[in-house]
mmJSON file of the N, C-alpha and C atoms, coordinates in Angstrom:
{"data_MODEL":{"atom_site":{
"group_PDB":["ATOM","ATOM","ATOM","ATOM","ATOM","ATOM","ATOM","ATOM","ATOM","ATOM","ATOM","ATOM","ATOM","ATOM","ATOM","ATOM","ATOM","ATOM","ATOM","ATOM","ATOM","ATOM","ATOM","ATOM","ATOM","ATOM","ATOM","ATOM","ATOM","ATOM","ATOM","ATOM","ATOM","ATOM","ATOM","ATOM","ATOM","ATOM","ATOM","ATOM","ATOM","ATOM","ATOM","ATOM","ATOM","ATOM","ATOM","ATOM","ATOM","ATOM","ATOM","ATOM","ATOM","ATOM","ATOM","ATOM","ATOM","ATOM","ATOM","ATOM","ATOM","ATOM","ATOM","ATOM","ATOM","ATOM","ATOM","ATOM","ATOM","ATOM","ATOM","ATOM","ATOM","ATOM","ATOM","ATOM","ATOM","ATOM","ATOM","ATOM","ATOM","ATOM","ATOM","ATOM","ATOM","ATOM","ATOM","ATOM","ATOM","ATOM","ATOM","ATOM","ATOM","ATOM","ATOM","ATOM","ATOM","ATOM","ATOM","ATOM","ATOM","ATOM","ATOM","ATOM","ATOM","ATOM","ATOM","ATOM","ATOM","ATOM","ATOM","ATOM","ATOM","ATOM","ATOM","ATOM","ATOM","ATOM","ATOM","ATOM","ATOM","ATOM","ATOM","ATOM","ATOM","ATOM","ATOM","ATOM","ATOM","ATOM","ATOM","ATOM","ATOM","ATOM","ATOM","ATOM","ATOM","ATOM","ATOM","ATOM","ATOM","ATOM","ATOM","ATOM","ATOM","ATOM","ATOM","ATOM","ATOM","ATOM","ATOM","ATOM","ATOM","ATOM","ATOM","ATOM","ATOM","ATOM","ATOM","ATOM","ATOM","ATOM","ATOM","ATOM","ATOM","ATOM","ATOM","ATOM","ATOM","ATOM","ATOM","ATOM","ATOM","ATOM","ATOM","ATOM","ATOM","ATOM","ATOM","ATOM","ATOM","ATOM","ATOM","ATOM","ATOM","ATOM","ATOM","ATOM","ATOM","ATOM","ATOM","ATOM","ATOM","ATOM","ATOM","ATOM","ATOM","ATOM"],
"id":[1,2,3,4,5,6,7,8,9,10,11,12,13,14,15,16,17,18,19,20,21,22,23,24,25,26,27,28,29,30,31,32,33,34,35,36,37,38,39,40,41,42,43,44,45,46,47,48,49,50,51,52,53,54,55,56,57,58,59,60,61,62,63,64,65,66,67,68,69,70,71,72,73,74,75,76,77,78,79,80,81,82,83,84,85,86,87,88,89,90,91,92,93,94,95,96,97,98,99,100,101,102,103,104,105,106,107,108,109,110,111,112,113,114,115,116,117,118,119,120,121,122,123,124,125,126,127,128,129,130,131,132,133,134,135,136,137,138,139,140,141,142,143,144,145,146,147,148,149,150,151,152,153,154,155,156,157,158,159,160,161,162,163,164,165,166,167,168,169,170,171,172,173,174,175,176,177,178,179,180,181,182,183,184,185,186,187,188,189,190,191,192,193,194,195,196,197,198],
"type_symbol":["N","C","C","N","C","C","N","C","C","N","C","C","N","C","C","N","C","C","N","C","C","N","C","C","N","C","C","N","C","C","N","C","C","N","C","C","N","C","C","N","C","C","N","C","C","N","C","C","N","C","C","N","C","C","N","C","C","N","C","C","N","C","C","N","C","C","N","C","C","N","C","C","N","C","C","N","C","C","N","C","C","N","C","C","N","C","C","N","C","C","N","C","C","N","C","C","N","C","C","N","C","C","N","C","C","N","C","C","N","C","C","N","C","C","N","C","C","N","C","C","N","C","C","N","C","C","N","C","C","N","C","C","N","C","C","N","C","C","N","C","C","N","C","C","N","C","C","N","C","C","N","C","C","N","C","C","N","C","C","N","C","C","N","C","C","N","C","C","N","C","C","N","C","C","N","C","C","N","C","C","N","C","C","N","C","C","N","C","C","N","C","C","N","C","C","N","C","C"],
"label_atom_id":["N","CA","C","N","CA","C","N","CA","C","N","CA","C","N","CA","C","N","CA","C","N","CA","C","N","CA","C","N","CA","C","N","CA","C","N","CA","C","N","CA","C","N","CA","C","N","CA","C","N","CA","C","N","CA","C","N","CA","C","N","CA","C","N","CA","C","N","CA","C","N","CA","C","N","CA","C","N","CA","C","N","CA","C","N","CA","C","N","CA","C","N","CA","C","N","CA","C","N","CA","C","N","CA","C","N","CA","C","N","CA","C","N","CA","C","N","CA","C","N","CA","C","N","CA","C","N","CA","C","N","CA","C","N","CA","C","N","CA","C","N","CA","C","N","CA","C","N","CA","C","N","CA","C","N","CA","C","N","CA","C","N","CA","C","N","CA","C","N","CA","C","N","CA","C","N","CA","C","N","CA","C","N","CA","C","N","CA","C","N","CA","C","N","CA","C","N","CA","C","N","CA","C","N","CA","C","N","CA","C","N","CA","C","N","CA","C","N","CA","C","N","CA","C","N","CA","C","N","CA","C"],
"label_alt_id":[null,null,null,null,null,null,null,null,null,null,null,null,null,null,null,null,null,null,null,null,null,null,null,null,null,null,null,null,null,null,null,null,null,null,null,null,null,null,null,null,null,null,null,null,null,null,null,null,null,null,null,null,null,null,null,null,null,null,null,null,null,null,null,null,null,null,null,null,null,null,null,null,null,null,null,null,null,null,null,null,null,null,null,null,null,null,null,null,null,null,null,null,null,null,null,null,null,null,null,null,null,null,null,null,null,null,null,null,null,null,null,null,null,null,null,null,null,null,null,null,null,null,null,null,null,null,null,null,null,null,null,null,null,null,null,null,null,null,null,null,null,null,null,null,null,null,null,null,null,null,null,null,null,null,null,null,null,null,null,null,null,null,null,null,null,null,null,null,null,null,null,null,null,null,null,null,null,null,null,null,null,null,null,null,null,null,null,null,null,null,null,null,null,null,null,null,null,null],
"label_comp_id":["MET","MET","MET","ALA","ALA","ALA","SER","SER","SER","ALA","ALA","ALA","GLU","GLU","GLU","PRO","PRO","PRO","ALA","ALA","ALA","VAL","VAL","VAL","SER","SER","SER","GLY","GLY","GLY","GLY","GLY","GLY","TRP","TRP","TRP","PRO","PRO","PRO","MET","MET","MET","PHE","PHE","PHE","ASN","ASN","ASN","ASN","ASN","ASN","ALA","ALA","ALA","ARG","ARG","ARG","ASN","ASN","ASN","MET","MET","MET","VAL","VAL","VAL","SER","SER","SER","PHE","PHE","PHE","VAL","VAL","VAL","ASP","ASP","ASP","GLY","GLY","GLY","ARG","ARG","ARG","VAL","VAL","VAL","SER","SER","SER","TYR","TYR","TYR","ILE","ILE","ILE","LYS","LYS","LYS","ILE","ILE","ILE","TYR","TYR","TYR","TRP","TRP","TRP","ASN","ASN","ASN","SER","SER","SER","THR","THR","THR","LEU","LEU","LEU","GLY","GLY","GLY","TYR","TYR","TYR","PRO","PRO","PRO","ASN","ASN","ASN","GLY","GLY","GLY","GLY","GLY","GLY","VAL","VAL","VAL","SER","SER","SER","VAL","VAL","VAL","ALA","ALA","ALA","ALA","ALA","ALA","TYR","TYR","TYR","TYR","TYR","TYR","ASP","ASP","ASP","PRO","PRO","PRO","PRO","PRO","PRO","ALA","ALA","ALA","GLY","GLY","GLY","TYR","TYR","TYR","ASP","ASP","ASP","TYR","TYR","TYR","GLN","GLN","GLN","TRP","TRP","TRP","SER","SER","SER","GLY","GLY","GLY","ASN","ASN","ASN"],
"label_asym_id":["A","A","A","A","A","A","A","A","A","A","A","A","A","A","A","A","A","A","A","A","A","A","A","A","A","A","A","A","A","A","A","A","A","A","A","A","A","A","A","A","A","A","A","A","A","A","A","A","A","A","A","A","A","A","A","A","A","A","A","A","A","A","A","A","A","A","A","A","A","A","A","A","A","A","A","A","A","A","A","A","A","A","A","A","A","A","A","A","A","A","A","A","A","A","A","A","A","A","A","A","A","A","A","A","A","A","A","A","A","A","A","A","A","A","A","A","A","A","A","A","A","A","A","A","A","A","A","A","A","A","A","A","A","A","A","A","A","A","A","A","A","A","A","A","A","A","A","A","A","A","A","A","A","A","A","A","A","A","A","A","A","A","A","A","A","A","A","A","A","A","A","A","A","A","A","A","A","A","A","A","A","A","A","A","A","A","A","A","A","A","A","A","A","A","A","A","A","A"],
"label_entity_id":["1","1","1","1","1","1","1","1","1","1","1","1","1","1","1","1","1","1","1","1","1","1","1","1","1","1","1","1","1","1","1","1","1","1","1","1","1","1","1","1","1","1","1","1","1","1","1","1","1","1","1","1","1","1","1","1","1","1","1","1","1","1","1","1","1","1","1","1","1","1","1","1","1","1","1","1","1","1","1","1","1","1","1","1","1","1","1","1","1","1","1","1","1","1","1","1","1","1","1","1","1","1","1","1","1","1","1","1","1","1","1","1","1","1","1","1","1","1","1","1","1","1","1","1","1","1","1","1","1","1","1","1","1","1","1","1","1","1","1","1","1","1","1","1","1","1","1","1","1","1","1","1","1","1","1","1","1","1","1","1","1","1","1","1","1","1","1","1","1","1","1","1","1","1","1","1","1","1","1","1","1","1","1","1","1","1","1","1","1","1","1","1","1","1","1","1","1","1"],
"label_seq_id":[1,1,1,2,2,2,3,3,3,4,4,4,5,5,5,6,6,6,7,7,7,8,8,8,9,9,9,10,10,10,11,11,11,12,12,12,13,13,13,14,14,14,15,15,15,16,16,16,17,17,17,18,18,18,19,19,19,20,20,20,21,21,21,22,22,22,23,23,23,24,24,24,25,25,25,26,26,26,27,27,27,28,28,28,29,29,29,30,30,30,31,31,31,32,32,32,33,33,33,34,34,34,35,35,35,36,36,36,37,37,37,38,38,38,39,39,39,40,40,40,41,41,41,42,42,42,43,43,43,44,44,44,45,45,45,46,46,46,47,47,47,48,48,48,49,49,49,50,50,50,51,51,51,52,52,52,53,53,53,54,54,54,55,55,55,56,56,56,57,57,57,58,58,58,59,59,59,60,60,60,61,61,61,62,62,62,63,63,63,64,64,64,65,65,65,66,66,66],
"pdbx_PDB_ins_code":[null,null,null,null,null,null,null,null,null,null,null,null,null,null,null,null,null,null,null,null,null,null,null,null,null,null,null,null,null,null,null,null,null,null,null,null,null,null,null,null,null,null,null,null,null,null,null,null,null,null,null,null,null,null,null,null,null,null,null,null,null,null,null,null,null,null,null,null,null,null,null,null,null,null,null,null,null,null,null,null,null,null,null,null,null,null,null,null,null,null,null,null,null,null,null,null,null,null,null,null,null,null,null,null,null,null,null,null,null,null,null,null,null,null,null,null,null,null,null,null,null,null,null,null,null,null,null,null,null,null,null,null,null,null,null,null,null,null,null,null,null,null,null,null,null,null,null,null,null,null,null,null,null,null,null,null,null,null,null,null,null,null,null,null,null,null,null,null,null,null,null,null,null,null,null,null,null,null,null,null,null,null,null,null,null,null,null,null,null,null,null,null,null,null,null,null,null,null],
"Cartn_x":[8.741,7.584,7.921,7.124,7.527,7.592,8.438,8.645,7.603,7.106,6.175,6.678,8.041,8.655,8.143,8.078,7.802,8.933,8.567,9.832,10.464,10.173,10.469,11.101,12.221,12.796,12.115,12.097,11.298,9.914,9.63,8.301,7.201,7.386,6.25,5.643,4.434,3.63,3.153,4.165,3.967,4.552,3.691,3.845,3.387,4.028,3.555,2.578,1.451,0.439,-0.414,-0.324,-1.223,-2.612,-3.544,-4.964,-5.513,-6.641,-7.194,-8.72,-9.599,-10.904,-11.175,-11.624,-11.76,-13.165,-13.66,-14.857,-14.585,-15.306,-15.119,-16.257,-15.901,-16.98,-18.279,-18.15,-19.592,-20.366,-19.936,-20.721,-20.151,-19.509,-18.928,-17.919,-17.639,-16.502,-15.898,-14.5,-13.911,-12.58,-12.139,-10.931,-9.942,-9.044,-7.893,-6.345,-5.564,-4.231,-3.931,-3.154,-2.659,-1.132,-0.903,0.532,1.316,2.542,3.355,4.834,5.429,6.663,7.641,8.154,9.474,10.761,10.904,12.15,12.018,10.745,10.698,10.799,11.9,12.181,12.201,12.14,12.286,13.789,14.161,15.339,15.48,14.326,14.441,14.353,14.475,14.437,13.081,12.065,10.817,10.53,9.389,8.929,7.792,7.721,6.375,5.226,4.115,2.875,2.066,1.466,0.577,-0.269,-0.898,-1.826,-1.417,0.118,0.655,0.875,0.526,0.891,-0.079,-0.575,-1.359,-0.47,-1.07,-0.294,-0.035,0.994,0.976,-0.097,-0.219,-1.252,-1.573,-2.643,-2.896,-3.419,-3.599,-4.301,-5.574,-6.596,-7.954,-8.449,-7.567,-7.933,-6.994,-7.273,-6.48,-6.777,-5.811,-6.145,-6.701,-6.124,-6.488,-7.718,-8.261,-9.439,-9.119,-10.06,-9.683,-9.132],
"Cartn_y":[-4.048,-3.251,-2.561,-2.303,-1.547,0.068,0.513,2.002,2.715,3.929,4.609,5.832,5.767,6.594,6.099,7.105,6.798,6.019,5.206,4.423,5.1,6.318,7.135,8.481,8.828,9.883,11.147,12.264,13.463,13.568,12.555,12.629,12.169,11.283,10.65,9.613,9.794,8.792,7.442,6.605,5.599,4.27,3.336,2.077,0.83,-0.247,-1.572,-1.985,-2.542,-3.091,-2.251,-0.844,0.043,-0.33,-0.256,-0.591,0.719,0.555,1.527,1.05,2.165,1.721,1.893,0.861,0.94,0.504,0.917,0.491,-0.284,-1.221,-2.089,-1.955,-2.286,-2.18,-2.832,-3.887,-4.383,-3.833,-2.822,-1.873,-2.318,-3.172,-3.602,-2.535,-2.508,-1.557,-2.276,-2.361,-3.16,-2.343,-2.683,-2.137,-3.104,-2.909,-3.847,-3.446,-4.333,-4.079,-3.746,-2.628,-2.34,-2.616,-3.227,-3.666,-2.39,-2.192,-1.216,-1.919,-1.88,-2.422,-1.349,-1.223,-0.091,-0.211,-1.494,-1.584,-1.185,-0.828,-0.625,0.827,1.424,2.759,3.103,4.274,4.695,5.361,5.366,5.993,7.514,8.172,9.609,9.804,8.646,8.819,9.033,8.849,8.843,7.384,7.4,6.299,5.528,4.298,3.536,3.916,3.925,4.087,2.708,2.392,1.25,0.972,1.879,1.779,1.391,1.651,1.23,-0.25,-1.055,-2.517,-3.41,-4.627,-5.392,-6.04,-6.191,-6.948,-8.408,-8.893,-10.374,-11.158,-12.429,-13.471,-13.103,-13.286,-13.025,-11.788,-10.801,-9.537,-9.56,-8.837,-8.878,-7.906,-7.519,-6.721,-6.668,-6.233,-5.987,-4.778,-4.105,-3.017,-3.228,-4.415,-4.688,-5.475,-5.671,-6.594,-7.959,-9.014,-10.227,-10.869],
"Cartn_z":[18.364,18.064,16.878,15.946,14.663,14.946,14.04,14.247,13.794,14.367,13.776,12.897,12.668,11.741,10.244,9.226,8.073,7.412,6.457,5.875,4.795,4.407,3.473,3.877,3.332,4.036,3.375,4.01,3.525,4.147,5.074,5.803,5.107,3.909,3.389,4.077,4.239,5.096,4.601,4.365,3.741,4.642,4.852,5.752,5.175,5.095,4.539,5.565,5.157,5.859,6.825,6.338,7.064,6.736,7.697,7.674,6.98,6.056,5.56,5.248,5.191,4.989,3.562,3.052,1.482,1.023,-0.112,-0.552,-1.965,-2.261,-3.276,-4.435,-5.572,-6.698,-6.457,-5.682,-5.168,-4.396,-3.72,-2.777,-1.059,-1.129,0.445,0.902,2.248,2.812,3.775,3.764,4.824,5.113,6.383,7.014,6.808,5.893,5.426,5.352,5.292,5.196,3.903,3.482,2.094,1.915,0.966,0.567,0.154,0.735,0.115,-0.091,-1.208,-1.478,-1.164,-0.058,0.394,-0.367,-1.193,-1.76,-3.188,-3.763,-5.142,-5.309,-6.066,-6.398,-7.844,-8.142,-9.48,-9.822,-10.967,-11.511,-10.861,-11.126,-10.902,-9.197,-8.378,-6.96,-6.391,-7.061,-6.668,-5.794,-4.899,-4.137,-4.882,-4.526,-5.164,-4.511,-5.018,-4.55,-4.672,-3.416,-3.512,-4.512,-4.916,-5.998,-7.512,-7.648,-8.946,-9.075,-8.294,-8.483,-7.383,-7.869,-7.038,-5.931,-4.783,-3.677,-3.992,-3.331,-3.258,-2.86,-2.963,-2.468,-0.963,-0.467,1.116,1.348,0.49,0.801,0.264,0.956,0.427,-0.524,-1.349,-2.475,-3.722,-4.899,-5.933,-6.543,-7.321,-8.041,-9.514,-9.984,-11.496,-11.525,-12.579,-12.923,-12.776,-12.905,-12.778,-14.098],
"occupancy":[1.0,1.0,1.0,1.0,1.0,1.0,1.0,1.0,1.0,1.0,1.0,1.0,1.0,1.0,1.0,1.0,1.0,1.0,1.0,1.0,1.0,1.0,1.0,1.0,1.0,1.0,1.0,1.0,1.0,1.0,1.0,1.0,1.0,1.0,1.0,1.0,1.0,1.0,1.0,1.0,1.0,1.0,1.0,1.0,1.0,1.0,1.0,1.0,1.0,1.0,1.0,1.0,1.0,1.0,1.0,1.0,1.0,1.0,1.0,1.0,1.0,1.0,1.0,1.0,1.0,1.0,1.0,1.0,1.0,1.0,1.0,1.0,1.0,1.0,1.0,1.0,1.0,1.0,1.0,1.0,1.0,1.0,1.0,1.0,1.0,1.0,1.0,1.0,1.0,1.0,1.0,1.0,1.0,1.0,1.0,1.0,1.0,1.0,1.0,1.0,1.0,1.0,1.0,1.0,1.0,1.0,1.0,1.0,1.0,1.0,1.0,1.0,1.0,1.0,1.0,1.0,1.0,1.0,1.0,1.0,1.0,1.0,1.0,1.0,1.0,1.0,1.0,1.0,1.0,1.0,1.0,1.0,1.0,1.0,1.0,1.0,1.0,1.0,1.0,1.0,1.0,1.0,1.0,1.0,1.0,1.0,1.0,1.0,1.0,1.0,1.0,1.0,1.0,1.0,1.0,1.0,1.0,1.0,1.0,1.0,1.0,1.0,1.0,1.0,1.0,1.0,1.0,1.0,1.0,1.0,1.0,1.0,1.0,1.0,1.0,1.0,1.0,1.0,1.0,1.0,1.0,1.0,1.0,1.0,1.0,1.0,1.0,1.0,1.0,1.0,1.0,1.0,1.0,1.0,1.0,1.0,1.0,1.0],
"B_iso_or_equiv":[0.0,0.0,0.0,0.0,0.0,0.0,0.0,0.0,0.0,0.0,0.0,0.0,0.0,0.0,0.0,0.0,0.0,0.0,0.0,0.0,0.0,0.0,0.0,0.0,0.0,0.0,0.0,0.0,0.0,0.0,0.0,0.0,0.0,0.0,0.0,0.0,0.0,0.0,0.0,0.0,0.0,0.0,0.0,0.0,0.0,0.0,0.0,0.0,0.0,0.0,0.0,0.0,0.0,0.0,0.0,0.0,0.0,0.0,0.0,0.0,0.0,0.0,0.0,0.0,0.0,0.0,0.0,0.0,0.0,0.0,0.0,0.0,0.0,0.0,0.0,0.0,0.0,0.0,0.0,0.0,0.0,0.0,0.0,0.0,0.0,0.0,0.0,0.0,0.0,0.0,0.0,0.0,0.0,0.0,0.0,0.0,0.0,0.0,0.0,0.0,0.0,0.0,0.0,0.0,0.0,0.0,0.0,0.0,0.0,0.0,0.0,0.0,0.0,0.0,0.0,0.0,0.0,0.0,0.0,0.0,0.0,0.0,0.0,0.0,0.0,0.0,0.0,0.0,0.0,0.0,0.0,0.0,0.0,0.0,0.0,0.0,0.0,0.0,0.0,0.0,0.0,0.0,0.0,0.0,0.0,0.0,0.0,0.0,0.0,0.0,0.0,0.0,0.0,0.0,0.0,0.0,0.0,0.0,0.0,0.0,0.0,0.0,0.0,0.0,0.0,0.0,0.0,0.0,0.0,0.0,0.0,0.0,0.0,0.0,0.0,0.0,0.0,0.0,0.0,0.0,0.0,0.0,0.0,0.0,0.0,0.0,0.0,0.0,0.0,0.0,0.0,0.0,0.0,0.0,0.0,0.0,0.0,0.0],
"pdbx_formal_charge":[null,null,null,null,null,null,null,null,null,null,null,null,null,null,null,null,null,null,null,null,null,null,null,null,null,null,null,null,null,null,null,null,null,null,null,null,null,null,null,null,null,null,null,null,null,null,null,null,null,null,null,null,null,null,null,null,null,null,null,null,null,null,null,null,null,null,null,null,null,null,null,null,null,null,null,null,null,null,null,null,null,null,null,null,null,null,null,null,null,null,null,null,null,null,null,null,null,null,null,null,null,null,null,null,null,null,null,null,null,null,null,null,null,null,null,null,null,null,null,null,null,null,null,null,null,null,null,null,null,null,null,null,null,null,null,null,null,null,null,null,null,null,null,null,null,null,null,null,null,null,null,null,null,null,null,null,null,null,null,null,null,null,null,null,null,null,null,null,null,null,null,null,null,null,null,null,null,null,null,null,null,null,null,null,null,null,null,null,null,null,null,null,null,null,null,null,null,null],
"auth_seq_id":[1,1,1,2,2,2,3,3,3,4,4,4,5,5,5,6,6,6,7,7,7,8,8,8,9,9,9,10,10,10,11,11,11,12,12,12,13,13,13,14,14,14,15,15,15,16,16,16,17,17,17,18,18,18,19,19,19,20,20,20,21,21,21,22,22,22,23,23,23,24,24,24,25,25,25,26,26,26,27,27,27,28,28,28,29,29,29,30,30,30,31,31,31,32,32,32,33,33,33,34,34,34,35,35,35,36,36,36,37,37,37,38,38,38,39,39,39,40,40,40,41,41,41,42,42,42,43,43,43,44,44,44,45,45,45,46,46,46,47,47,47,48,48,48,49,49,49,50,50,50,51,51,51,52,52,52,53,53,53,54,54,54,55,55,55,56,56,56,57,57,57,58,58,58,59,59,59,60,60,60,61,61,61,62,62,62,63,63,63,64,64,64,65,65,65,66,66,66],
"auth_comp_id":["MET","MET","MET","ALA","ALA","ALA","SER","SER","SER","ALA","ALA","ALA","GLU","GLU","GLU","PRO","PRO","PRO","ALA","ALA","ALA","VAL","VAL","VAL","SER","SER","SER","GLY","GLY","GLY","GLY","GLY","GLY","TRP","TRP","TRP","PRO","PRO","PRO","MET","MET","MET","PHE","PHE","PHE","ASN","ASN","ASN","ASN","ASN","ASN","ALA","ALA","ALA","ARG","ARG","ARG","ASN","ASN","ASN","MET","MET","MET","VAL","VAL","VAL","SER","SER","SER","PHE","PHE","PHE","VAL","VAL","VAL","ASP","ASP","ASP","GLY","GLY","GLY","ARG","ARG","ARG","VAL","VAL","VAL","SER","SER","SER","TYR","TYR","TYR","ILE","ILE","ILE","LYS","LYS","LYS","ILE","ILE","ILE","TYR","TYR","TYR","TRP","TRP","TRP","ASN","ASN","ASN","SER","SER","SER","THR","THR","THR","LEU","LEU","LEU","GLY","GLY","GLY","TYR","TYR","TYR","PRO","PRO","PRO","ASN","ASN","ASN","GLY","GLY","GLY","GLY","GLY","GLY","VAL","VAL","VAL","SER","SER","SER","VAL","VAL","VAL","ALA","ALA","ALA","ALA","ALA","ALA","TYR","TYR","TYR","TYR","TYR","TYR","ASP","ASP","ASP","PRO","PRO","PRO","PRO","PRO","PRO","ALA","ALA","ALA","GLY","GLY","GLY","TYR","TYR","TYR","ASP","ASP","ASP","TYR","TYR","TYR","GLN","GLN","GLN","TRP","TRP","TRP","SER","SER","SER","GLY","GLY","GLY","ASN","ASN","ASN"],
"auth_asym_id":["A","A","A","A","A","A","A","A","A","A","A","A","A","A","A","A","A","A","A","A","A","A","A","A","A","A","A","A","A","A","A","A","A","A","A","A","A","A","A","A","A","A","A","A","A","A","A","A","A","A","A","A","A","A","A","A","A","A","A","A","A","A","A","A","A","A","A","A","A","A","A","A","A","A","A","A","A","A","A","A","A","A","A","A","A","A","A","A","A","A","A","A","A","A","A","A","A","A","A","A","A","A","A","A","A","A","A","A","A","A","A","A","A","A","A","A","A","A","A","A","A","A","A","A","A","A","A","A","A","A","A","A","A","A","A","A","A","A","A","A","A","A","A","A","A","A","A","A","A","A","A","A","A","A","A","A","A","A","A","A","A","A","A","A","A","A","A","A","A","A","A","A","A","A","A","A","A","A","A","A","A","A","A","A","A","A","A","A","A","A","A","A","A","A","A","A","A","A"],
"auth_atom_id":["N","CA","C","N","CA","C","N","CA","C","N","CA","C","N","CA","C","N","CA","C","N","CA","C","N","CA","C","N","CA","C","N","CA","C","N","CA","C","N","CA","C","N","CA","C","N","CA","C","N","CA","C","N","CA","C","N","CA","C","N","CA","C","N","CA","C","N","CA","C","N","CA","C","N","CA","C","N","CA","C","N","CA","C","N","CA","C","N","CA","C","N","CA","C","N","CA","C","N","CA","C","N","CA","C","N","CA","C","N","CA","C","N","CA","C","N","CA","C","N","CA","C","N","CA","C","N","CA","C","N","CA","C","N","CA","C","N","CA","C","N","CA","C","N","CA","C","N","CA","C","N","CA","C","N","CA","C","N","CA","C","N","CA","C","N","CA","C","N","CA","C","N","CA","C","N","CA","C","N","CA","C","N","CA","C","N","CA","C","N","CA","C","N","CA","C","N","CA","C","N","CA","C","N","CA","C","N","CA","C","N","CA","C","N","CA","C","N","CA","C","N","CA","C","N","CA","C","N","CA","C"],
"pdbx_PDB_model_num":[1,1,1,1,1,1,1,1,1,1,1,1,1,1,1,1,1,1,1,1,1,1,1,1,1,1,1,1,1,1,1,1,1,1,1,1,1,1,1,1,1,1,1,1,1,1,1,1,1,1,1,1,1,1,1,1,1,1,1,1,1,1,1,1,1,1,1,1,1,1,1,1,1,1,1,1,1,1,1,1,1,1,1,1,1,1,1,1,1,1,1,1,1,1,1,1,1,1,1,1,1,1,1,1,1,1,1,1,1,1,1,1,1,1,1,1,1,1,1,1,1,1,1,1,1,1,1,1,1,1,1,1,1,1,1,1,1,1,1,1,1,1,1,1,1,1,1,1,1,1,1,1,1,1,1,1,1,1,1,1,1,1,1,1,1,1,1,1,1,1,1,1,1,1,1,1,1,1,1,1,1,1,1,1,1,1,1,1,1,1,1,1,1,1,1,1,1,1]
}}}
């Protein structure tokens, strides 16, 4: 069973494949998994944010245009 503890120290509530209710440009709404890369870090010690990059193939969304 997966841990319910945040994957980022300091209590940041970030989890890979967390389900979220999202709306799309075409007007539909869906409850989907959001990809978060827990291994991506920044030189200043910051953590990655899921909206900064597109998910790998297999997810039902993308942040960038076609």
